[in-house]
Every structure is written in C-alpha cells, then in structure tokens.
N, C-alpha and C positions, 0 to 999 in steps of 0.2 A: 746112633741109637744108644750106645752105652752112656753117653752124657745125659740123655733123657732119663734113663733108668736110675742113674746116680742121683739126679735131681729129685725124682719121685721117691726114691728111697730115703733121701735126706729130709724132704719137706712134705711128705704125704700127710702127716698129722696136721700141719698147718692148712693144707688144702682141704682136708676133711672139715676142719673147724670153719673155714671160710664158706664152704658149700652149705653146711647145716645152718650157719648163721644167715646166709643169704636167703635160703629157703624159708626160714622163720620170718625174716623181714618182709619178704614178698607176700607171704600168706597174711601177715599182720596188716600191711598197708593195702592189700586188696579189699579188705573189709569183710571177707567171707571166712570167718573163723569162729569157732566155739571156744568158750572159756577153757574146757579141759584140754583141747588141742594146744592152746597157747601155753598153758601151764606145763604140759608134757614137753613142748618145744623148748621152753626155757630150762627145764630140768635137763634135757638132752644137750643143749648148748653148754650148760654148766658142767655136765659130766665130761663132755669132750674137751672143754677148756681145762679141766683138772687133769685129764689124760695128757694133753699137750704140755702142761706145766711139769708133770712128772717125767715125761720123755726128755724135756729140755734139762731138767735137773740131773737126770741120769747121764745125759751126754756131757754135761760139765764135769761131773765126777770122774768120768772116764778119761777126760783130757787132763 
C-alpha cells in the first residue's frame, strides 16, 4: 500500500493532466460539444499543463 501512495504522491499531477486531457479529447471526438466548453477545456488543460511544468521545475531545483 505504501508503494501505491508514494507513486500517487510522486505522479499525481501527471495523472491529473492525463485525465483532464482524455476527458477533453473524448468530448471533442464525440461531437457533442459547444464552443465555450471546448475553449474552457483547452484553457483548463493549459493551466494544468503549466502547473505540471512548475511542479517539475521545483522538483529539479530541490535535487
């Protein structure tokens, strides 16, 4: 159990980015989307992408 918690603690930001990106792609390819939802989805993926970038930069500075 502790290995799983360490894995989630270390890679949770990447998992979040993958889930949000996958949900955006599924909604995009299903054909049932509005323009505002697509725009806000892209903004959300961009924001989470920036968050992942900052977390990785901070990890490298620590080491």
